[in-house]
C-alpha positions as CSV (number, residue, x, y, z in Angstrom):
1,M,-52.2,-20.6,-114.5
2,A,-55.4,-21.1,-112.5
3,V,-58.5,-19.1,-113.5
4,V,-59.6,-16.4,-111.0
5,S,-63.1,-15.0,-111.0
6,A,-64.7,-12.3,-108.8
7,G,-68.3,-11.9,-107.9
8,I,-70.8,-10.3,-105.6
9,L,-73.2,-11.9,-103.2
10,L,-76.0,-9.5,-102.4
11,Y,-77.9,-10.2,-99.2
12,R,-80.8,-8.8,-97.3
13,R,-81.9,-9.5,-93.7
14,E,-85.7,-8.9,-93.9
15,P,-88.0,-10.9,-93.7
16,Q,-85.1,-13.4,-93.2
17,L,-81.5,-13.7,-94.4
18,E,-81.8,-14.0,-98.2
19,V,-79.2,-13.9,-101.0
20,Y,-79.4,-12.9,-104.6
21,L,-78.4,-15.6,-107.1
22,A,-78.3,-15.8,-110.8
23,H,-79.4,-18.8,-112.9
24,M,-76.8,-19.7,-115.5
25,G,-78.0,-19.3,-119.0
26,G,-77.6,-21.5,-122.1
27,P,-78.9,-24.8,-123.1
28,F,-76.9,-26.9,-120.7
29,W,-78.5,-25.2,-117.7
30,A,-82.0,-24.6,-119.1
31,R,-83.7,-27.4,-117.3
32,K,-81.5,-27.5,-114.3
33,D,-82.3,-25.9,-110.9
34,A,-80.2,-27.6,-108.2
35,R,-76.5,-26.6,-108.5
36,A,-77.4,-24.4,-111.5
37,W,-77.2,-21.0,-109.8
38,S,-74.2,-18.7,-109.0
39,I,-73.3,-15.4,-107.6
40,P,-72.9,-12.9,-110.5
41,K,-69.2,-13.3,-111.3
42,G,-66.7,-13.5,-114.0
43,I,-63.0,-13.7,-114.9
44,V,-60.5,-11.2,-113.4
45,E,-58.4,-9.9,-116.2
46,E,-54.6,-9.7,-115.8
47,G,-53.7,-6.7,-113.7
48,E,-57.4,-6.0,-112.8
49,D,-58.5,-5.4,-109.3
50,P,-60.9,-8.2,-108.2
51,R,-63.4,-5.7,-106.8
52,D,-63.5,-3.8,-110.1
53,A,-63.9,-7.1,-111.9
54,A,-66.8,-8.1,-109.6
55,L,-68.6,-4.8,-110.2
56,R,-68.1,-5.1,-114.0
57,E,-69.3,-8.7,-114.0
58,F,-72.4,-7.9,-111.9
59,A,-73.4,-5.2,-114.4
60,E,-72.7,-7.5,-117.4
61,E,-74.6,-10.5,-116.0
62,T,-77.6,-8.7,-114.5
63,G,-77.8,-5.7,-116.9
64,S,-77.8,-3.3,-113.9
65,A,-75.1,-1.5,-112.0
66,L,-74.8,-2.5,-108.4
67,P,-76.8,-0.3,-106.0
68,P,-74.5,2.1,-104.0
69,I,-73.5,-0.2,-101.1
70,E,-70.5,-1.1,-99.1
71,L,-68.8,-4.4,-100.2
72,T,-66.9,-6.7,-97.9
73,E,-64.5,-9.3,-99.2
74,L,-65.4,-12.7,-98.0
75,G,-62.3,-14.4,-99.4
76,G,-61.2,-16.7,-102.1
77,F,-63.1,-20.0,-102.7
78,R,-61.4,-22.7,-104.7
79,Y,-63.4,-25.1,-106.9
80,A,-62.3,-28.8,-107.3
81,S,-61.3,-27.8,-110.9
82,G,-58.7,-25.4,-109.4
83,K,-60.6,-22.2,-110.3
84,T,-60.8,-19.6,-107.5
85,V,-63.7,-17.2,-107.0
86,I,-63.1,-14.1,-104.9
87,A,-66.4,-13.2,-103.3
88,F,-67.6,-9.8,-102.1
89,A,-70.8,-9.3,-100.1
90,G,-73.0,-6.4,-99.8
91,E,-76.3,-5.7,-98.1
92,T,-79.2,-4.0,-100.0
93,D,-82.9,-3.6,-99.8
94,A,-83.0,-2.2,-103.3
95,V,-85.6,-3.5,-105.7
96,L,-83.5,-5.0,-108.5
97,P,-84.8,-4.8,-112.1
98,P,-85.3,-7.9,-114.2
99,V,-82.1,-9.5,-115.5
100,S,-80.8,-8.4,-119.0
101,S,-77.6,-10.3,-119.3
102,N,-74.8,-10.1,-121.9
103,T,-74.6,-13.2,-124.2
104,F,-72.2,-15.9,-125.3
105,E,-72.1,-18.0,-128.4
106,T,-71.8,-21.8,-128.5
107,E,-72.4,-24.6,-131.0
108,W,-76.0,-25.7,-130.5
109,P,-77.2,-28.4,-130.9
110,P,-73.8,-30.1,-130.3
111,R,-71.9,-31.2,-133.5
112,S,-74.5,-29.3,-135.6
113,G,-72.1,-26.7,-136.9
114,R,-74.6,-24.0,-135.9
115,M,-73.6,-21.3,-133.6
116,Q,-76.3,-19.7,-131.3
117,S,-76.3,-16.9,-128.8
118,F,-77.5,-17.4,-125.3
119,P,-77.6,-15.1,-122.2
120,E,-75.0,-15.8,-119.6
121,V,-77.7,-15.4,-117.0
122,D,-81.3,-16.1,-117.8
123,R,-82.9,-15.0,-114.4
124,A,-82.1,-14.0,-110.9
125,D,-83.9,-14.1,-107.6
126,W,-83.6,-13.9,-103.8
127,F,-83.5,-17.1,-101.8
128,P,-83.4,-17.9,-98.1
129,I,-79.9,-19.1,-97.2
130,E,-80.9,-22.7,-96.7
131,V,-82.5,-22.9,-100.2
132,A,-79.5,-21.1,-101.7
133,S,-77.2,-23.7,-100.4
134,E,-79.0,-26.3,-102.5
135,K,-79.2,-24.1,-105.6
136,L,-75.6,-22.8,-105.8
137,V,-73.0,-24.6,-107.8
138,A,-71.0,-26.8,-105.3
139,G,-67.9,-24.7,-105.4
140,Q,-69.7,-21.6,-104.1
141,V,-71.6,-23.1,-101.2
142,A,-68.7,-22.2,-98.8
143,I,-69.4,-18.5,-99.7
144,L,-72.7,-18.7,-97.8
145,A,-70.9,-20.0,-94.7
146,A,-68.4,-17.1,-95.0
147,L,-71.3,-14.6,-95.2
148,Q,-73.0,-16.1,-92.1
149,A,-69.7,-15.9,-90.2
150,A,-69.1,-12.3,-91.3
151,L,-72.6,-11.3,-90.2
152,T,-72.1,-13.1,-86.8
153,D,-68.8,-11.2,-86.3
154,Q,-70.7,-7.9,-87.0
155,T,-73.1,-8.6,-84.2
156,D,-70.5,-9.8,-81.6
C-alpha cells in the first residue's frame, strides 16, 4: 500500500506571496539547501483524517500548534516513488516561534553501529514563491502551483 502523508503550506501575501517551509533535519540534509525543504508534513495513520494528521505533524515538526486559521485542501500530490502528500493551505500573518522539532534516530555515521538522534526539522522560514520552487523537494513543487491557482480563483 502506498504511503500517504498530509501537510500544511502556510502562506502570507505581504509584502509579496511567501510560503513557510521547513528544512529537513539530520545528517543527510545538513549541507543541502536546494530540494531540501518541505511543507511540514507526516504520515497519515490508518483511519486518521488527513486534516488531523496535517495539524498533528505541523505541531510535531515545528514545535508549535498551528495559529487559528482556515485551511483549504489543495489536493493530493504524488511523488515519483508513489508516495502521496495531501496538502492543506492556510493564510496567516502570525509571527511563528523558532522551530523545536521532534527527533528521529538513525545510525550515524553509516555502518558505525552508533545510533544518534536528529531533529526531523532543523529550521523553517518564509520564502517568496519563486525561491520556494527551487528549495522544495521535487515532489512538492506542484503544491505551489495549486496554491497560486486557488488564490487566483478567490480573486475571480
